[in-house]
ZADORO-874034 format. One record per atom (N, C-alpha, C): x, y, z; residue number from 0; atom name. Coordinates in nm, 4 decimals. Layout:
N
        xx        yy        zz    k   a
         X         Y         Z  NUM  CA
...
//
This chain:
94
        xx        yy        zz    k   a
  -18.2224   -1.4685   -1.2010    0   N
  -18.2393   -1.3854   -1.1298    0  CA
  -18.0788   -1.3142   -1.0988    0   C
  -18.0910   -1.1957   -1.0659    1   N
  -17.9729   -1.0988   -1.0154    1  CA
  -17.9952   -1.0310   -0.9001    1   C
  -17.8757   -1.0959   -0.8374    2   N
  -17.8243   -1.0484   -0.6598    2  CA
  -17.7750   -0.8976   -0.6581    2   C
  -17.7640   -0.8342   -0.6437    3   N
  -17.7423   -0.7098   -0.6053    3  CA
  -17.6389   -0.7253   -0.5275    3   C
  -17.4975   -0.6994   -0.4837    4   N
  -17.4119   -0.6926   -0.3777    4  CA
  -17.4723   -0.5726   -0.3000    4   C
  -17.4800   -0.5955   -0.1146    5   N
  -17.5443   -0.5307   -0.0412    5  CA
  -17.7010   -0.5626   -0.0552    5   C
  -17.7834   -0.6223   -0.1567    6   N
  -17.8939   -0.6630   -0.1137    6  CA
  -17.9588   -0.7602   -0.0336    6   C
  -17.8774   -0.8245   -0.0150    7   N
  -17.9180   -0.9378    0.0745    7  CA
  -17.8326   -0.9411    0.2148    7   C
  -17.8066   -0.9230    0.3425    8   N
  -17.7444   -0.9295    0.4513    8  CA
  -17.7635   -1.0304    0.5391    8   C
  -17.6658   -1.0805    0.5639    9   N
  -17.6858   -1.2365    0.6491    9  CA
  -17.5439   -1.2396    0.7166    9   C
  -17.6329   -1.2143    0.8117   10   N
  -17.4951   -1.2211    0.9310   10  CA
  -17.4941   -1.3330    1.0128   10   C
  -17.3588   -1.4335    1.0756   11   N
  -17.3844   -1.5406    1.1686   11  CA
  -17.4458   -1.5431    1.2565   11   C
  -17.4633   -1.6060    1.2799   12   N
  -17.5077   -1.6156    1.4130   12  CA
  -17.4746   -1.6742    1.5426   12   C
  -17.3943   -1.6708    1.6568   13   N
  -17.3118   -1.7383    1.7139   13  CA
  -17.3731   -1.7548    1.8688   13   C
  -17.3456   -1.8894    1.9109   14   N
  -17.4049   -1.9184    2.0499   14  CA
  -17.3410   -1.8789    2.1486   14   C
  -17.3998   -1.8062    2.2559   15   N
  -17.3541   -1.8313    2.3657   15  CA
  -17.3846   -1.8773    2.4653   15   C
  -17.2902   -1.8875    2.5763   16   N
  -17.3764   -1.9728    2.6886   16  CA
  -17.3062   -1.9126    2.8206   16   C
  -17.3736   -1.8557    2.8995   17   N
  -17.3674   -1.8091    3.0519   17  CA
  -17.3611   -1.8993    3.1489   17   C
  -17.2905   -1.8996    3.1889   18   N
  -17.2661   -2.0802    3.2919   18  CA
  -17.2769   -1.9545    3.5049   18   C
  -17.3593   -1.9843    3.5378   19   N
  -17.2830   -1.9057    3.6976   19  CA
  -17.3113   -2.0111    3.8178   19   C
  -17.1924   -1.9926    3.8958   20   N
  -17.2796   -2.0225    4.0413   20  CA
  -17.2372   -1.9832    4.1939   20   C
  -17.3749   -1.9623    4.2382   21   N
  -17.3887   -1.8750    4.3419   21  CA
  -17.3417   -1.9434    4.4756   21   C
  -17.2139   -1.9134    4.5199   22   N
  -17.1837   -1.9832    4.6470   22  CA
  -17.2466   -1.9964    4.7905   22   C
  -17.2772   -2.0727    4.7989   23   N
  -17.3863   -2.0485    4.9301   23  CA
  -17.5243   -2.1087    4.9398   23   C
  -17.5390   -2.0666    4.8282   24   N
  -17.7272   -2.0286    4.7556   24  CA
  -17.7484   -2.2222    4.8015   24   C
  -17.8933   -2.2399    4.8668   25   N
  -17.9405   -2.3873    4.8970   25  CA
  -18.0673   -2.3368    4.8376   25   C
  -18.1185   -2.2702    4.8402   26   N
  -18.2781   -2.2793    4.7962   26  CA
  -18.2871   -2.2210    4.6031   26   C
  -18.3661   -2.2956    4.5642   27   N
  -18.3948   -2.2280    4.4027   27  CA
  -18.4321   -2.0992    4.3811   27   C
  -18.3666   -2.0340    4.2734   28   N
  -18.3637   -1.8708    4.2296   28  CA
  -18.3712   -1.9123    4.1145   28   C
  -18.4883   -1.7725    4.0824   29   N
  -18.4706   -1.7471    3.9304   29  CA
  -18.3912   -1.6756    3.8993   29   C
  -18.3268   -1.6505    3.7632   30   N
  -18.2203   -1.6020    3.7209   30  CA
  -18.3011   -1.5738    3.5502   30   C
  -18.2476   -1.3984    3.5209   31   N
  -18.3437   -1.3703    3.4307   31  CA
  -18.1878   -1.3099    3.3649   31   C
  -18.2274   -1.3193    3.2291   32   N
  -18.1297   -1.2488    3.1187   32  CA
  -18.2406   -1.1815    3.0302   32   C
  -18.1716   -1.0587    3.0300   33   N
  -18.2635   -0.9764    2.8889   33  CA
  -18.1458   -0.8959    2.8216   33   C
  -18.1915   -0.9150    2.6679   34   N
  -18.0931   -0.8189    2.5948   34  CA
  -18.1537   -0.8177    2.4627   34   C
  -18.1522   -0.7230    2.3884   35   N
  -18.1888   -0.6603    2.1860   35  CA
  -18.0755   -0.6729    2.1575   35   C
  -18.1564   -0.7100    1.9968   36   N
  -18.0782   -0.7548    1.9030   36  CA
  -18.2106   -0.5967    1.7941   36   C
  -18.1312   -0.5599    1.7011   37   N
  -18.2400   -0.4717    1.6058   37  CA
  -18.3419   -0.5625    1.5985   37   C
  -18.4934   -0.4894    1.6229   38   N
  -18.6263   -0.5584    1.6134   38  CA
  -18.6664   -0.6398    1.6926   38   C
  -18.5822   -0.6759    1.7939   39   N
  -18.6156   -0.7732    1.9257   39  CA
  -18.5800   -0.7822    2.0480   39   C
  -18.6472   -0.8022    2.1365   40   N
  -18.5881   -0.7989    2.2682   40  CA
  -18.6254   -0.9496    2.3306   40   C
  -18.5604   -0.9634    2.3560   41   N
  -18.5245   -1.1234    2.3974   41  CA
  -18.4929   -1.1241    2.5985   41   C
  -18.5794   -1.2128    2.6470   42   N
  -18.6277   -1.2184    2.7813   42  CA
  -18.6045   -1.4023    2.8037   42   C
  -18.4828   -1.4200    2.8475   43   N
  -18.4919   -1.5785    2.9301   43  CA
  -18.4453   -1.5677    3.0284   43   C
  -18.5202   -1.7195    3.0961   44   N
  -18.4689   -1.6947    3.2414   44  CA
  -18.4544   -1.8645    3.2743   44   C
  -18.3851   -1.9023    3.3672   45   N
  -18.4043   -1.9992    3.4502   45  CA
  -18.4020   -2.0395    3.5834   45   C
  -18.4164   -2.1344    3.6220   46   N
  -18.3774   -2.1628    3.7999   46  CA
  -18.2677   -2.2010    3.8493   46   C
  -18.2187   -2.1499    3.9111   47   N
  -18.0733   -2.2179    3.9579   47  CA
  -18.1121   -2.3874    4.0751   47   C
  -17.9780   -2.4357    4.0491   48   N
  -18.0237   -2.5945    4.1312   48  CA
  -17.8753   -2.5932    4.1832   48   C
  -17.8877   -2.5966    4.3276   49   N
  -17.7595   -2.6237    4.4258   49  CA
  -17.6682   -2.4706    4.4119   49   C
  -17.7598   -2.3639    4.3756   50   N
  -17.6544   -2.2414    4.3171   50  CA
  -17.5887   -2.2971    4.1660   50   C
  -17.6378   -2.3421    4.0771   51   N
  -17.5632   -2.3120    3.9371   51  CA
  -17.6801   -2.3248    3.8113   51   C
  -17.6196   -2.2152    3.7885   52   N
  -17.7215   -2.2090    3.6567   52  CA
  -17.6710   -2.2173    3.5083   52   C
  -17.7517   -2.2179    3.4274   53   N
  -17.7252   -2.2148    3.2493   53  CA
  -17.7743   -2.1452    3.1726   53   C
  -17.7107   -2.0536    3.0750   54   N
  -17.8568   -1.9850    2.9793   54  CA
  -17.7590   -1.9634    2.8508   54   C
  -17.8812   -2.0104    2.7549   55   N
  -17.7808   -2.0332    2.5736   55  CA
  -17.8894   -1.9250    2.5304   55   C
  -17.8308   -1.9303    2.4238   56   N
  -17.8594   -1.8577    2.3041   56  CA
  -17.8104   -1.8001    2.1742   56   C
  -17.8166   -1.7412    2.0706   57   N
  -17.7264   -1.6685    1.9886   57  CA
  -17.7401   -1.5570    1.9861   57   C
  -17.6392   -1.4753    1.9142   58   N
  -17.6005   -1.3319    1.9007   58  CA
  -17.5383   -1.3143    1.7158   58   C
  -17.5398   -1.2216    1.6802   59   N
  -17.4936   -1.2162    1.5319   59  CA
  -17.3943   -1.1095    1.6229   59   C
  -17.4257   -0.9975    1.6884   60   N
  -17.2571   -0.8642    1.7334   60  CA
  -17.2820   -0.8912    1.8364   60   C
  -17.1938   -0.7941    1.9235   61   N
  -17.1497   -0.8073    2.0507   61  CA
  -17.2803   -0.7568    2.1145   61   C
  -17.3282   -0.7828    2.2157   62   N
  -17.4844   -0.7417    2.2586   62  CA
  -17.4657   -0.6995    2.4445   62   C
  -17.4896   -0.6101    2.4189   63   N
  -17.5093   -0.5981    2.6073   63  CA
  -17.6680   -0.6170    2.6549   63   C
  -17.6336   -0.7220    2.7853   64   N
  -17.7784   -0.7393    2.8102   64  CA
  -17.7337   -0.7690    3.0151   64   C
  -17.8646   -0.7467    3.0361   65   N
  -17.8664   -0.7184    3.1943   65  CA
  -17.9295   -0.8689    3.2667   65   C
  -17.8838   -0.9154    3.3688   66   N
  -17.8845   -1.0370    3.4444   66  CA
  -17.9106   -0.9929    3.5859   66   C
  -18.0309   -1.0745    3.6293   67   N
  -18.0823   -1.0270    3.7329   67  CA
  -18.1301   -1.1488    3.8113   67   C
  -18.0869   -1.1606    3.9294   68   N
  -18.1708   -1.2699    4.0135   68  CA
  -18.2376   -1.2287    4.1524   68   C
  -18.3801   -1.2878    4.1386   69   N
  -18.5056   -1.2774    4.1638   69  CA
  -18.4938   -1.3196    4.3294   69   C
  -18.5186   -1.2554    4.3805   70   N
  -18.5392   -1.2571    4.5446   70  CA
  -18.4342   -1.2060    4.5735   70   C
  -18.3102   -1.1496    4.5446   71   N
  -18.2107   -1.0750    4.5764   71  CA
  -18.1868   -0.9433    4.5371   71   C
  -18.1706   -0.8688    4.5986   72   N
  -18.1643   -0.7549    4.4542   72  CA
  -18.0337   -0.7263    4.4484   72   C
  -18.0517   -0.7888    4.3220   73   N
  -17.9330   -0.8119    4.2652   73  CA
  -17.9270   -0.7901    4.0642   73   C
  -17.8852   -0.7219    3.9748   74   N
  -17.8947   -0.6685    3.8821   74  CA
  -17.7467   -0.6643    3.8264   74   C
  -17.7212   -0.7574    3.6776   75   N
  -17.5683   -0.6895    3.6466   75  CA
  -17.5797   -0.6715    3.5238   75   C
  -17.4788   -0.6144    3.4216   76   N
  -17.4712   -0.5450    3.3280   76  CA
  -17.3627   -0.6047    3.2653   76   C
  -17.3826   -0.7349    3.1311   77   N
  -17.2556   -0.7460    3.0802   77  CA
  -17.2945   -0.7968    2.9152   77   C
  -17.2031   -0.7929    2.9063   78   N
  -17.1446   -0.7494    2.7531   78  CA
  -17.1252   -0.9008    2.6439   78   C
  -17.1989   -0.9701    2.5848   79   N
  -17.1970   -1.1009    2.5224   79  CA
  -17.0998   -1.0508    2.4010   79   C
  -17.0031   -1.1322    2.4193   80   N
  -16.9315   -1.0982    2.2462   80  CA
  -16.9143   -1.2718    2.1864   80   C
  -16.8667   -1.2735    2.0739   81   N
  -16.7869   -1.4096    1.9826   81  CA
  -16.6530   -1.4242    2.0973   81   C
  -16.6254   -1.5623    2.1452   82   N
  -16.4759   -1.5997    2.1613   82  CA
  -16.5198   -1.7037    2.3221   82   C
  -16.3643   -1.7412    2.3047   83   N
  -16.3955   -1.8075    2.4658   83  CA
  -16.3189   -1.7201    2.5616   83   C
  -16.4449   -1.6426    2.6343   84   N
  -16.3803   -1.5081    2.7352   84  CA
  -16.5033   -1.6146    2.8584   84   C
  -16.3588   -1.5835    2.9674   85   N
  -16.4099   -1.6079    3.0659   85  CA
  -16.3112   -1.4682    3.1778   85   C
  -16.4143   -1.3663    3.1439   86   N
  -16.3760   -1.2843    3.2168   86  CA
  -16.4846   -1.2776    3.3452   86   C
  -16.4544   -1.2455    3.4519   87   N
  -16.5577   -1.1576    3.5347   87  CA
  -16.5890   -1.0216    3.4704   87   C
  -16.7394   -0.9978    3.4650   88   N
  -16.8083   -0.9334    3.4360   88  CA
  -16.8229   -0.8302    3.5541   88   C
  -16.8342   -0.6766    3.5672   89   N
  -16.8453   -0.6017    3.6187   89  CA
  -16.9622   -0.5959    3.6677   89   C
  -17.0271   -0.6499    3.7920   90   N
  -17.1524   -0.6758    3.8669   90  CA
  -17.1648   -0.5411    3.9452   90   C
  -17.3173   -0.4701    3.9212   91   N
  -17.3785   -0.3800    4.0285   91  CA
  -17.4897   -0.4237    4.0900   91   C
  -17.4993   -0.4074    4.2560   92   N
  -17.6152   -0.4195    4.3558   92  CA
  -17.6668   -0.2811    4.2813   92   C
  -17.8025   -0.3184    4.2555   93   N
  -17.9077   -0.2141    4.3039   93  CA
  -17.9748   -0.1779    4.4474   93   C
//
């Protein structure tokens, strides 16, 4: 079997973790993350516990995502990329 250069393209997958804490939130609230990679759109969600939440997944390239909070008129755009980044993303209320 002969493999031509460029005939097979494998991209490394990188795990991401998004952790959040909404101060003063006592009720459970659904948090939704939506992001797209070539040929697929992913929707993941979780429920806050005492204002805290965590979402995980894998991406192979820097990826734009939308994070939204149910019951609050809130939606934020963030860019997920490889690394140990603790930057505060710019969020916008809708």
